[in-house]
FIKOLZA-1660 file (N, C-alpha, C; in steps of 0.1 Angstrom, whole numbers, plus 5000, padded with zeros to 4 digits):
% residues 94
   i   px   py   pz ch aa at
   1 2401 4267 3441  A  X  N
   1 2390 4265 3450  A  X CA
   1 2388 4276 3461  A  X  C
   2 2376 4282 3460  A  X  N
   2 2376 4290 3474  A  X CA
   2 2376 4283 3487  A  X  C
   3 2378 4290 3498  A  X  N
   3 2380 4282 3516  A  X CA
   3 2369 4286 3521  A  X  C
   4 2359 4291 3513  A  X  N
   4 2345 4299 3522  A  X CA
   4 2331 4292 3511  A  X  C
   5 2325 4280 3519  A  X  N
   5 2313 4273 3511  A  X CA
   5 2303 4278 3514  A  X  C
   6 2294 4280 3504  A  X  N
   6 2276 4286 3507  A  X CA
   6 2273 4281 3518  A  X  C
   7 2267 4266 3509  A  X  N
   7 2261 4262 3518  A  X CA
   7 2261 4257 3534  A  X  C
   8 2277 4253 3542  A  X  N
   8 2279 4250 3550  A  X CA
   8 2276 4268 3557  A  X  C
   9 2282 4278 3553  A  X  N
   9 2282 4289 3560  A  X CA
   9 2266 4295 3559  A  X  C
  10 2256 4292 3552  A  X  N
  10 2244 4293 3551  A  X CA
  10 2238 4285 3563  A  X  C
  11 2240 4276 3567  A  X  N
  11 2232 4265 3575  A  X CA
  11 2235 4269 3592  A  X  C
  12 2224 4274 3594  A  X  N
  12 2225 4282 3610  A  X CA
  12 2227 4272 3618  A  X  C
  13 2227 4262 3618  A  X  N
  13 2224 4248 3627  A  X CA
  13 2240 4244 3630  A  X  C
  14 2248 4248 3619  A  X  N
  14 2263 4240 3620  A  X CA
  14 2268 4246 3632  A  X  C
  15 2279 4241 3635  A  X  N
  15 2286 4243 3651  A  X CA
  15 2295 4259 3645  A  X  C
  16 2296 4261 3636  A  X  N
  16 2307 4272 3633  A  X CA
  16 2295 4283 3633  A  X  C
  17 2289 4284 3627  A  X  N
  17 2276 4292 3625  A  X CA
  17 2272 4296 3637  A  X  C
  18 2267 4289 3648  A  X  N
  18 2265 4292 3658  A  X CA
  18 2272 4294 3670  A  X  C
  19 2287 4297 3669  A  X  N
  19 2297 4302 3675  A  X CA
  19 2297 4314 3668  A  X  C
  20 2299 4316 3654  A  X  N
  20 2298 4329 3645  A  X CA
  20 2282 4337 3650  A  X  C
  21 2272 4334 3654  A  X  N
  21 2260 4340 3661  A  X CA
  21 2265 4342 3677  A  X  C
  22 2268 4336 3684  A  X  N
  22 2275 4339 3694  A  X CA
  22 2283 4353 3697  A  X  C
  23 2291 4351 3689  A  X  N
  23 2303 4361 3689  A  X CA
  23 2297 4377 3691  A  X  C
  24 2284 4378 3681  A  X  N
  24 2279 4393 3683  A  X CA
  24 2267 4395 3694  A  X  C
  25 2269 4386 3702  A  X  N
  25 2258 4385 3718  A  X CA
  25 2269 4394 3727  A  X  C
  26 2259 4403 3730  A  X  N
  26 2272 4415 3738  A  X CA
  26 2267 4407 3754  A  X  C
  27 2280 4404 3758  A  X  N
  27 2280 4402 3771  A  X CA
  27 2294 4408 3779  A  X  C
  28 2290 4415 3788  A  X  N
  28 2306 4421 3795  A  X CA
  28 2310 4429 3786  A  X  C
  29 2323 4431 3790  A  X  N
  29 2333 4437 3779  A  X CA
  29 2342 4432 3773  A  X  C
  30 2346 4435 3764  A  X  N
  30 2356 4429 3755  A  X CA
  30 2368 4430 3755  A  X  C
  31 2374 4419 3755  A  X  N
  31 2392 4414 3757  A  X CA
  31 2396 4426 3753  A  X  C
  32 2404 4438 3760  A  X  N
  32 2417 4446 3757  A  X CA
  32 2428 4443 3757  A  X  C
  33 2438 4440 3746  A  X  N
  33 2447 4440 3744  A  X CA
  33 2457 4437 3732  A  X  C
  34 2464 4425 3729  A  X  N
  34 2467 4427 3713  A  X CA
  34 2454 4422 3704  A  X  C
  35 2456 4429 3689  A  X  N
  35 2445 4430 3680  A  X CA
  35 2438 4410 3678  A  X  C
  36 2425 4413 3681  A  X  N
  36 2419 4401 3678  A  X CA
  36 2420 4395 3665  A  X  C
  37 2421 4384 3663  A  X  N
  37 2425 4376 3648  A  X CA
  37 2415 4362 3649  A  X  C
  38 2402 4368 3655  A  X  N
  38 2391 4356 3657  A  X CA
  38 2386 4359 3643  A  X  C
  39 2380 4349 3634  A  X  N
  39 2371 4349 3625  A  X CA
  39 2365 4359 3621  A  X  C
  40 2355 4362 3628  A  X  N
  40 2344 4374 3623  A  X CA
  40 2359 4386 3622  A  X  C
  41 2365 4388 3629  A  X  N
  41 2376 4403 3625  A  X CA
  41 2380 4398 3616  A  X  C
  42 2385 4390 3612  A  X  N
  42 2395 4387 3597  A  X CA
  42 2386 4387 3585  A  X  C
  43 2373 4381 3590  A  X  N
  43 2363 4385 3576  A  X CA
  43 2361 4399 3575  A  X  C
  44 2356 4403 3584  A  X  N
  44 2351 4423 3583  A  X CA
  44 2365 4429 3580  A  X  C
  45 2376 4424 3581  A  X  N
  45 2393 4430 3576  A  X CA
  45 2390 4427 3563  A  X  C
  46 2388 4413 3558  A  X  N
  46 2388 4412 3542  A  X CA
  46 2375 4416 3532  A  X  C
  47 2365 4418 3538  A  X  N
  47 2356 4424 3532  A  X CA
  47 2357 4438 3532  A  X  C
  48 2366 4445 3545  A  X  N
  48 2368 4461 3540  A  X CA
  48 2379 4463 3531  A  X  C
  49 2388 4453 3527  A  X  N
  49 2392 4455 3514  A  X CA
  49 2389 4456 3500  A  X  C
  50 2376 4452 3499  A  X  N
  50 2370 4450 3485  A  X CA
  50 2367 4467 3484  A  X  C
  51 2370 4471 3469  A  X  N
  51 2368 4482 3465  A  X CA
  51 2353 4482 3460  A  X  C
  52 2348 4495 3466  A  X  N
  52 2333 4500 3460  A  X CA
  52 2322 4487 3466  A  X  C
  53 2325 4484 3477  A  X  N
  53 2316 4474 3485  A  X CA
  53 2314 4479 3499  A  X  C
  54 2300 4479 3504  A  X  N
  54 2297 4481 3520  A  X CA
  54 2292 4469 3527  A  X  C
  55 2302 4462 3522  A  X  N
  55 2298 4447 3531  A  X CA
  55 2308 4448 3542  A  X  C
  56 2303 4446 3553  A  X  N
  56 2311 4444 3567  A  X CA
  56 2305 4431 3574  A  X  C
  57 2310 4427 3585  A  X  N
  57 2308 4419 3595  A  X CA
  57 2309 4422 3611  A  X  C
  58 2301 4430 3610  A  X  N
  58 2310 4437 3625  A  X CA
  58 2292 4437 3633  A  X  C
  59 2282 4428 3627  A  X  N
  59 2270 4428 3638  A  X CA
  59 2264 4413 3634  A  X  C
  60 2253 4410 3642  A  X  N
  60 2245 4398 3636  A  X CA
  60 2237 4399 3626  A  X  C
  61 2233 4413 3623  A  X  N
  61 2226 4419 3616  A  X CA
  61 2236 4416 3596  A  X  C
  62 2245 4416 3600  A  X  N
  62 2258 4418 3588  A  X CA
  62 2260 4403 3586  A  X  C
  63 2258 4394 3597  A  X  N
  63 2263 4381 3596  A  X CA
  63 2249 4375 3591  A  X  C
  64 2233 4375 3591  A  X  N
  64 2226 4374 3584  A  X CA
  64 2225 4378 3569  A  X  C
  65 2229 4386 3565  A  X  N
  65 2231 4394 3553  A  X CA
  65 2242 4384 3541  A  X  C
  66 2254 4379 3550  A  X  N
  66 2266 4373 3545  A  X CA
  66 2259 4356 3545  A  X  C
  67 2249 4352 3551  A  X  N
  67 2243 4339 3550  A  X CA
  67 2234 4341 3540  A  X  C
  68 2225 4350 3533  A  X  N
  68 2216 4351 3524  A  X CA
  68 2225 4351 3509  A  X  C
  69 2237 4359 3511  A  X  N
  69 2242 4359 3499  A  X CA
  69 2252 4345 3499  A  X  C
  70 2254 4339 3509  A  X  N
  70 2257 4327 3510  A  X CA
  70 2251 4315 3501  A  X  C
  71 2237 4318 3501  A  X  N
  71 2226 4307 3498  A  X CA
  71 2227 4310 3483  A  X  C
  72 2234 4321 3475  A  X  N
  72 2233 4321 3464  A  X CA
  72 2242 4320 3458  A  X  C
  73 2248 4308 3451  A  X  N
  73 2261 4301 3446  A  X CA
  73 2267 4314 3436  A  X  C
  74 2259 4315 3428  A  X  N
  74 2268 4328 3420  A  X CA
  74 2272 4338 3426  A  X  C
  75 2263 4343 3435  A  X  N
  75 2268 4356 3442  A  X CA
  75 2283 4356 3452  A  X  C
  76 2282 4340 3461  A  X  N
  76 2282 4336 3469  A  X CA
  76 2301 4337 3459  A  X  C
  77 2305 4334 3449  A  X  N
  77 2313 4328 3441  A  X CA
  77 2317 4342 3436  A  X  C
  78 2310 4350 3433  A  X  N
  78 2320 4365 3431  A  X CA
  78 2322 4370 3444  A  X  C
  79 2315 4367 3450  A  X  N
  79 2319 4379 3463  A  X CA
  79 2335 4374 3469  A  X  C
  80 2337 4359 3470  A  X  N
  80 2351 4351 3472  A  X CA
  80 2361 4356 3463  A  X  C
  81 2356 4356 3450  A  X  N
  81 2365 4363 3441  A  X CA
  81 2369 4372 3445  A  X  C
  82 2366 4383 3449  A  X  N
  82 2367 4397 3451  A  X CA
  82 2375 4399 3462  A  X  C
  83 2372 4389 3471  A  X  N
  83 2382 4388 3486  A  X CA
  83 2396 4383 3485  A  X  C
  84 2391 4375 3475  A  X  N
  84 2411 4371 3470  A  X CA
  84 2415 4381 3464  A  X  C
  85 2411 4389 3450  A  X  N
  85 2419 4395 3443  A  X CA
  85 2422 4408 3451  A  X  C
  86 2413 4413 3464  A  X  N
  86 2417 4421 3470  A  X CA
  86 2429 4417 3482  A  X  C
  87 2431 4406 3484  A  X  N
  87 2439 4404 3492  A  X CA
  87 2452 4402 3487  A  X  C
  88 2455 4396 3473  A  X  N
  88 2465 4396 3464  A  X CA
  88 2468 4407 3461  A  X  C
  89 2461 4418 3458  A  X  N
  89 2466 4433 3456  A  X CA
  89 2474 4439 3470  A  X  C
  90 2465 4435 3479  A  X  N
  90 2473 4439 3491  A  X CA
  90 2484 4430 3498  A  X  C
  91 2488 4420 3491  A  X  N
  91 2500 4413 3496  A  X CA
  91 2510 4413 3481  A  X  C
  92 2508 4424 3471  A  X  N
  92 2514 4427 3462  A  X CA
  92 2524 4440 3463  A  X  C
  93 2515 4446 3475  A  X  N
  93 2515 4461 3478  A  X CA
  93 2527 4461 3488  A  X  C
  94 2529 4451 3492  A  X  N
  94 2540 4450 3504  A  X CA
  94 2550 4445 3500  A  X  C
% end
């Protein structure tokens, strides 16, 4: 079973979604130091591992696009499967 659930991810009023939306609001300078491991950073890294995909999570526009995919159960299931396969392939390389 996937750890990403479409209906929750697509619900803009959920607290997690409010936090994700707030992440992309530019205020001041970003923290400079060790690599960030926030949810948007980790999700973007996971999306970048998918071969032949232009999906990313670097802006509020990208977040809206992923939310629209989350509303389509079959598409979301396919996407999470592709993320899982890419992660497993990456693990087997190391």
